[in-house]
A tleap script that builds the chain and sets N, CA, C and O, in Angstrom:
source leaprc.protein.ff14SB
mol = sequence {
  NMET GLY TRP ALA PRO HIE LEU ARG ASP ALA
  HIE PRO ASP ALA LEU ALA LEU LEU CYS ALA
  ASP HIE GLY LEU PHE PRO GLU GLY ASP ALA
  PHE GLN THR LEU ASN HIE ALA PHE GLY SER
  GLY SER LEU ARG ALA PHE ALA GLY TYR ASN
  ILE PRO HIE TRP ARG PRO PRO TYR PRO GLY
  GLU LEU GLY LEU LEU ALA THR PHE SER TYR
  LEU ASP CLEU
}
set mol.1.N position { 0.850 -1.169 0.000 }
set mol.1.CA position { 0.000 0.000 0.000 }
set mol.1.C position { 0.894 1.229 0.000 }
set mol.1.O position { 1.904 1.275 0.702 }
set mol.2.N position { 0.517 2.219 -0.788 }
set mol.2.CA position { 1.257 3.471 -0.788 }
set mol.2.C position { 0.569 4.493 0.091 }
set mol.2.O position { -0.645 4.451 0.290 }
set mol.3.N position { 1.356 5.401 0.608 }
set mol.3.CA position { 0.786 6.489 1.382 }
set mol.3.C position { 1.702 7.693 1.324 }
set mol.3.O position { 2.886 7.564 1.013 }
set mol.4.N position { 1.167 8.851 1.619 }
set mol.4.CA position { 1.924 10.099 1.569 }
set mol.4.C position { 1.689 10.881 2.856 }
set mol.4.O position { 0.924 11.845 2.861 }
set mol.5.N position { 2.338 10.475 3.947 }
set mol.5.CA position { 2.105 11.164 5.227 }
set mol.5.C position { 2.520 12.630 5.193 }
set mol.5.O position { 2.020 13.429 5.984 }
set mol.6.N position { 3.428 12.994 4.288 }
set mol.6.CA position { 3.832 14.405 4.197 }
set mol.6.C position { 2.707 15.282 3.636 }
set mol.6.O position { 2.787 16.508 3.700 }
set mol.7.N position { 1.662 14.656 3.088 }
set mol.7.CA position { 0.508 15.406 2.576 }
set mol.7.C position { -0.671 15.368 3.546 }
set mol.7.O position { -1.815 15.597 3.152 }
set mol.8.N position { -0.388 15.081 4.799 }
set mol.8.CA position { -1.457 15.060 5.803 }
set mol.8.C position { -2.198 16.392 5.798 }
set mol.8.O position { -1.581 17.457 5.810 }
set mol.9.N position { -3.511 16.320 5.780 }
set mol.9.CA position { -4.389 17.491 5.792 }
set mol.9.C position { -4.220 18.379 4.553 }
set mol.9.O position { -4.552 19.563 4.600 }
set mol.10.N position { -3.711 17.829 3.449 }
set mol.10.CA position { -3.565 18.613 2.219 }
set mol.10.C position { -4.943 18.971 1.673 }
set mol.10.O position { -5.902 18.218 1.841 }
set mol.11.N position { -5.032 20.104 1.031 }
set mol.11.CA position { -6.284 20.540 0.410 }
set mol.11.C position { -6.609 19.618 -0.762 }
set mol.11.O position { -5.699 19.196 -1.475 }
set mol.12.N position { -7.879 19.298 -0.976 }
set mol.12.CA position { -8.251 18.399 -2.077 }
set mol.12.C position { -7.722 18.842 -3.442 }
set mol.12.O position { -7.434 17.994 -4.288 }
set mol.13.N position { -7.589 20.145 -3.674 }
set mol.13.CA position { -7.053 20.607 -4.954 }
set mol.13.C position { -5.597 20.171 -5.129 }
set mol.13.O position { -5.178 19.836 -6.237 }
set mol.14.N position { -4.834 20.176 -4.046 }
set mol.14.CA position { -3.440 19.729 -4.111 }
set mol.14.C position { -3.374 18.236 -4.418 }
set mol.14.O position { -2.500 17.792 -5.162 }
set mol.15.N position { -4.290 17.466 -3.850 }
set mol.15.CA position { -4.315 16.031 -4.123 }
set mol.15.C position { -4.740 15.752 -5.558 }
set mol.15.O position { -4.237 14.815 -6.179 }
set mol.16.N position { -5.653 16.548 -6.091 }
set mol.16.CA position { -6.066 16.393 -7.489 }
set mol.16.C position { -4.892 16.660 -8.424 }
set mol.16.O position { -4.729 15.956 -9.420 }
set mol.17.N position { -4.074 17.661 -8.121 }
set mol.17.CA position { -2.891 17.938 -8.937 }
set mol.17.C position { -1.882 16.802 -8.853 }
set mol.17.O position { -1.255 16.443 -9.849 }
set mol.18.N position { -1.731 16.240 -7.661 }
set mol.18.CA position { -0.821 15.112 -7.480 }
set mol.18.C position { -1.248 13.940 -8.365 }
set mol.18.O position { -0.415 13.322 -9.028 }
set mol.19.N position { -2.543 13.642 -8.372 }
set mol.19.CA position { -3.049 12.545 -9.212 }
set mol.19.C position { -2.904 12.866 -10.687 }
set mol.19.O position { -2.620 11.975 -11.488 }
set mol.20.N position { -3.095 14.123 -11.060 }
set mol.20.CA position { -2.938 14.518 -12.460 }
set mol.20.C position { -1.487 14.336 -12.910 }
set mol.20.O position { -1.228 13.944 -14.047 }
set mol.21.N position { -0.547 14.625 -12.009 }
set mol.21.CA position { 0.882 14.536 -12.353 }
set mol.21.C position { 1.437 13.122 -12.248 }
set mol.21.O position { 2.298 12.737 -13.038 }
set mol.22.N position { 0.951 12.339 -11.275 }
set mol.22.CA position { 1.570 11.042 -10.973 }
set mol.22.C position { 0.637 9.852 -11.146 }
set mol.22.O position { 1.081 8.713 -10.997 }
set mol.23.N position { -0.639 10.071 -11.457 }
set mol.23.CA position { -1.588 8.977 -11.601 }
set mol.23.C position { -2.249 8.630 -10.278 }
set mol.23.O position { -1.904 9.177 -9.231 }
set mol.24.N position { -3.206 7.709 -10.342 }
set mol.24.CA position { -3.950 7.325 -9.143 }
set mol.24.C position { -3.125 6.516 -8.152 }
set mol.24.O position { -3.417 6.518 -6.956 }
set mol.25.N position { -2.094 5.824 -8.638 }
set mol.25.CA position { -1.250 4.988 -7.784 }
set mol.25.C position { 0.195 5.457 -7.914 }
set mol.25.O position { 1.012 4.762 -8.517 }
set mol.26.N position { 0.526 6.627 -7.359 }
set mol.26.CA position { 1.861 7.201 -7.563 }
set mol.26.C position { 2.974 6.362 -6.950 }
set mol.26.O position { 2.796 5.695 -5.931 }
set mol.27.N position { 4.118 6.421 -7.603 }
set mol.27.CA position { 5.324 5.746 -7.118 }
set mol.27.C position { 6.478 6.724 -7.224 }
set mol.27.O position { 6.398 7.715 -7.949 }
set mol.28.N position { 7.546 6.443 -6.504 }
set mol.28.CA position { 8.737 7.276 -6.585 }
set mol.28.C position { 9.213 7.699 -5.212 }
set mol.28.O position { 8.629 7.336 -4.191 }
set mol.29.N position { 10.281 8.471 -5.208 }
set mol.29.CA position { 10.921 8.876 -3.956 }
set mol.29.C position { 10.040 9.760 -3.087 }
set mol.29.O position { 10.209 9.780 -1.868 }
set mol.30.N position { 9.106 10.489 -3.682 }
set mol.30.CA position { 8.255 11.390 -2.903 }
set mol.30.C position { 7.150 10.646 -2.162 }
set mol.30.O position { 6.466 11.227 -1.320 }
set mol.31.N position { 6.973 9.365 -2.471 }
set mol.31.CA position { 5.902 8.581 -1.870 }
set mol.31.C position { 6.499 7.382 -1.147 }
set mol.31.O position { 7.583 6.911 -1.491 }
set mol.32.N position { 5.796 6.905 -0.163 }
set mol.32.CA position { 6.300 5.803 0.648 }
set mol.32.C position { 5.434 4.573 0.464 }
set mol.32.O position { 4.251 4.662 0.133 }
set mol.33.N position { 6.044 3.435 0.683 }
set mol.33.CA position { 5.304 2.187 0.703 }
set mol.33.C position { 5.162 1.760 2.153 }
set mol.33.O position { 6.147 1.673 2.887 }
set mol.34.N position { 3.945 1.498 2.553 }
set mol.34.CA position { 3.669 1.026 3.907 }
set mol.34.C position { 3.555 -0.486 3.838 }
set mol.34.O position { 2.550 -1.019 3.367 }
set mol.35.N position { 4.577 -1.171 4.303 }
set mol.35.CA position { 4.574 -2.626 4.257 }
set mol.35.C position { 3.794 -3.186 5.442 }
set mol.35.O position { 3.961 -2.749 6.581 }
set mol.36.N position { 2.954 -4.146 5.151 }
set mol.36.CA position { 2.139 -4.783 6.184 }
set mol.36.C position { 2.713 -6.160 6.517 }
set mol.36.O position { 3.082 -6.930 5.631 }
set mol.37.N position { 2.777 -6.438 7.781 }
set mol.37.CA position { 3.158 -7.785 8.210 }
set mol.37.C position { 1.918 -8.663 8.112 }
set mol.37.O position { 0.862 -8.314 8.639 }
set mol.38.N position { 2.043 -9.779 7.453 }
set mol.38.CA position { 0.922 -10.688 7.319 }
set mol.38.C position { 1.062 -11.811 8.317 }
set mol.38.O position { 2.174 -12.246 8.616 }
set mol.39.N position { -0.038 -12.278 8.828 }
set mol.39.CA position { -0.007 -13.394 9.756 }
set mol.39.C position { -1.071 -13.214 10.820 }
set mol.39.O position { -1.712 -12.168 10.920 }
set mol.40.N position { -1.237 -14.237 11.592 }
set mol.40.CA position { -2.239 -14.233 12.633 }
set mol.40.C position { -1.972 -13.111 13.633 }
set mol.40.O position { -0.872 -12.996 14.174 }
set mol.41.N position { -2.981 -12.296 13.869 }
set mol.41.CA position { -2.863 -11.245 14.871 }
set mol.41.C position { -2.167 -9.987 14.409 }
set mol.41.O position { -1.903 -9.112 15.233 }
set mol.42.N position { -1.854 -9.851 13.120 }
set mol.42.CA position { -1.168 -8.648 12.666 }
set mol.42.C position { -2.177 -7.557 12.324 }
set mol.42.O position { -3.248 -7.834 11.783 }
set mol.43.N position { -1.826 -6.324 12.643 }
set mol.43.CA position { -2.700 -5.194 12.400 }
set mol.43.C position { -1.838 -3.953 12.230 }
set mol.43.O position { -0.861 -3.764 12.954 }
set mol.44.N position { -2.199 -3.114 11.279 }
set mol.44.CA position { -1.526 -1.832 11.083 }
set mol.44.C position { -2.623 -0.791 10.951 }
set mol.44.O position { -3.577 -0.994 10.199 }
set mol.45.N position { -2.507 0.307 11.660 }
set mol.45.CA position { -3.548 1.326 11.630 }
set mol.45.C position { -2.917 2.710 11.536 }
set mol.45.O position { -1.824 2.947 12.048 }
set mol.46.N position { -3.626 3.615 10.874 }
set mol.46.CA position { -3.204 5.001 10.789 }
set mol.46.C position { -4.440 5.848 10.503 }
set mol.46.O position { -5.509 5.313 10.211 }
set mol.47.N position { -4.296 7.142 10.586 }
set mol.47.CA position { -5.427 8.055 10.387 }
set mol.47.C position { -5.653 8.270 8.891 }
set mol.47.O position { -5.237 9.285 8.333 }
set mol.48.N position { -6.304 7.319 8.256 }
set mol.48.CA position { -6.525 7.370 6.820 }
set mol.48.C position { -7.414 8.516 6.374 }
set mol.48.O position { -7.390 8.894 5.202 }
set mol.49.N position { -8.192 9.072 7.277 }
set mol.49.CA position { -9.042 10.211 6.939 }
set mol.49.C position { -8.181 11.433 6.611 }
set mol.49.O position { -8.562 12.254 5.777 }
set mol.50.N position { -7.032 11.553 7.256 }
set mol.50.CA position { -6.168 12.722 7.103 }
set mol.50.C position { -4.946 12.474 6.228 }
set mol.50.O position { -4.322 13.426 5.760 }
set mol.51.N position { -4.598 11.221 6.000 }
set mol.51.CA position { -3.378 10.899 5.263 }
set mol.51.C position { -3.746 10.215 3.945 }
set mol.51.O position { -4.367 9.153 3.956 }
set mol.52.N position { -3.368 10.817 2.804 }
set mol.52.CA position { -3.656 10.173 1.520 }
set mol.52.C position { -2.998 8.794 1.446 }
set mol.52.O position { -1.837 8.625 1.818 }
set mol.53.N position { -3.754 7.825 0.967 }
set mol.53.CA position { -3.231 6.463 0.838 }
set mol.53.C position { -3.947 5.773 -0.312 }
set mol.53.O position { -5.033 6.189 -0.715 }
set mol.54.N position { -3.341 4.727 -0.835 }
set mol.54.CA position { -3.902 4.019 -1.975 }
set mol.54.C position { -3.390 2.589 -1.989 }
set mol.54.O position { -2.332 2.276 -1.442 }
set mol.55.N position { -4.151 1.755 -2.615 }
set mol.55.CA position { -3.761 0.358 -2.803 }
set mol.55.C position { -3.989 0.019 -4.267 }
set mol.55.O position { -5.130 0.006 -4.729 }
set mol.56.N position { -2.917 -0.256 -5.003 }
set mol.56.CA position { -3.082 -0.635 -6.406 }
set mol.56.C position { -3.938 -1.895 -6.522 }
set mol.56.O position { -4.017 -2.676 -5.573 }
set mol.57.N position { -4.572 -2.098 -7.659 }
set mol.57.CA position { -5.381 -3.308 -7.841 }
set mol.57.C position { -4.567 -4.572 -7.552 }
set mol.57.O position { -3.391 -4.666 -7.906 }
set mol.58.N position { -5.205 -5.520 -6.915 }
set mol.58.CA position { -4.557 -6.789 -6.567 }
set mol.58.C position { -4.389 -7.621 -7.837 }
set mol.58.O position { -5.366 -7.845 -8.552 }
set mol.59.N position { -3.170 -8.085 -8.132 }
set mol.59.CA position { -2.941 -8.807 -9.383 }
set mol.59.C position { -3.421 -10.263 -9.358 }
set mol.59.O position { -3.566 -10.874 -10.417 }
set mol.60.N position { -3.667 -10.825 -8.184 }
set mol.60.CA position { -4.063 -12.228 -8.083 }
set mol.60.C position { -5.553 -12.419 -8.284 }
set mol.60.O position { -6.300 -11.456 -8.455 }
set mol.61.N position { -5.969 -13.656 -8.262 }
set mol.61.CA position { -7.381 -13.966 -8.416 }
set mol.61.C position { -8.109 -14.012 -7.079 }
set mol.61.O position { -9.324 -13.819 -7.028 }
set mol.62.N position { -7.382 -14.265 -6.001 }
set mol.62.CA position { -8.000 -14.400 -4.694 }
set mol.62.C position { -7.238 -13.546 -3.691 }
set mol.62.O position { -6.017 -13.654 -3.579 }
set mol.63.N position { -7.942 -12.716 -2.978 }
set mol.63.CA position { -7.308 -11.874 -1.977 }
set mol.63.C position { -8.347 -11.361 -1.003 }
set mol.63.O position { -9.548 -11.513 -1.228 }
set mol.64.N position { -7.890 -10.759 0.070 }
set mol.64.CA position { -8.787 -10.253 1.098 }
set mol.64.C position { -8.268 -8.905 1.566 }
set mol.64.O position { -7.088 -8.754 1.882 }
set mol.65.N position { -9.149 -7.944 1.604 }
set mol.65.CA position { -8.843 -6.637 2.157 }
set mol.65.C position { -9.905 -6.338 3.203 }
set mol.65.O position { -11.095 -6.302 2.889 }
set mol.66.N position { -9.490 -6.128 4.422 }
set mol.66.CA position { -10.420 -5.795 5.505 }
set mol.66.C position { -10.086 -4.394 5.985 }
set mol.66.O position { -8.919 -4.057 6.182 }
set mol.67.N position { -11.105 -3.589 6.170 }
set mol.67.CA position { -10.889 -2.233 6.656 }
set mol.67.C position { -11.713 -1.993 7.906 }
set mol.67.O position { -12.777 -2.583 8.096 }
set mol.68.N position { -11.211 -1.135 8.731 }
set mol.68.CA position { -11.936 -0.668 9.911 }
set mol.68.C position { -12.153 0.824 9.719 }
set mol.68.O position { -11.209 1.561 9.435 }
set mol.69.N position { -13.353 1.257 9.866 }
set mol.69.CA position { -13.663 2.676 9.742 }
set mol.69.C position { -14.139 3.188 11.092 }
set mol.69.O position { -15.010 2.592 11.725 }
set mol.70.N position { -13.562 4.287 11.516 }
set mol.70.CA position { -13.953 4.865 12.785 }
set mol.70.C position { -13.704 6.364 12.751 }
set mol.70.O position { -12.837 6.838 12.016 }
set mol.71.N position { -14.442 7.090 13.524 }
set mol.71.CA position { -14.246 8.519 13.715 }
set mol.71.C position { -14.327 8.828 15.190 }
set mol.71.O position { -15.171 8.284 15.902 }
set mol.72.N position { -13.465 9.684 15.640 }
set mol.72.CA position { -13.497 10.116 17.035 }
set mol.72.C position { -14.515 11.242 17.130 }
set mol.72.O position { -14.241 12.379 16.747 }
set mol.73.N position { -15.676 10.914 17.638 }
set mol.73.CA position { -16.743 11.916 17.717 }
set mol.73.C position { -16.585 12.725 18.950 }
set mol.73.O position { -17.384 13.626 19.204 }
savepdb mol mol.pdb
quit
């Protein structure tokens, strides 16, 4: 999964320009890859509401993506 923590709280117009310049699944030195540990009991969490992130399409035929959505009210 890719993410851009340096763009936390970026204005939507800035994110639209980023996608126009680099595509929907940007790669390169300006972007980071968040590696997930797979296995029983593994979990990685971050504030996805504030930090741009993306997951390129899965190339395999079988896969699982589970998400947790929450807001601090």
